[in-house]
N, C-alpha and C positions, 0 to 999 in steps of 0.2 A: 473662085476661093480665095476672098484677099484674105492673104496668108495677115498680114498685118492687122485686124480686128478681129484674128480666131484668139480667143484668152482657154489656157491649155487647162486642163487640171490636174493635170503632175509636171511639172519640168527634170528629165536626169540631163546632171551636168558630163559630159562624156568630149572636153577637151581634156585634150594632150593626149587622151586614150588611139592607140592602133590596133588596127584594127586585129583582129577578130571583136576585140575588144568589146567597140561602141555596139555591136549587134550582139552580145551576149547580156553589157546591160539593160538593151532596150526588150528583151525577150521575158529579164525578168521583172523587171520595173510594167511591163502592160501586161504582165500575168494579179497586177495587185489591182489594177483600172476593171472599172464595171466598162459593160458594150455601150460603148454610143461615145466614151469617155476619150479625147484627145489630148497623146502627153506629146512634149517637145521636144526635141534633142537639141543638146548644145554638143556641135562639134569640130574637128580641126580636120580629122583626116578625110581625105578628100576620097575616099573608095567605098566611105558610108554611104553618098549620095548617090552610091548606087546597088550598093552592097542591100538597103533597107525597104526602096517599094519591090526590090525582087521578092525580098521575106515577106514585106505586104502583100502581093501577091498571093505568094503559097501560103498564104497563113492565116490566107480571110478576116487580117484587116486594111482602113484604106490610106495609102499614103496622100497628104494631104497637098505637099509639096514644101519646097525648102527655101528661104531668103536667109542671102547675105548680110552677115557684119563684117561691124569694125573687125579681120583678125579670125573671125568663127564664123560660121551656120546653123541654122536652124532650120533642124526638118520637124514636122508634124507628121503626126500618124493618131487615126480615130482607130479604134477598138472594134473590133470585128464579133 
């Protein structure tokens, strides 16, 4: 999947937050979405790139990938 063509249904700005806050905010935000919708997380905490894929695998969501930007990154999750 080309991450540049994804249109997220919701965007969570977690830039500047440290573990575990990006994951906690993601859990809260994903609950607001319907199954199949996509959440984009903007972050700066490198741990999120490891934490979120594992959390998705355990909780039934699909981790679509990450892409780097200027000073932060984008993570994409499809709600399961």
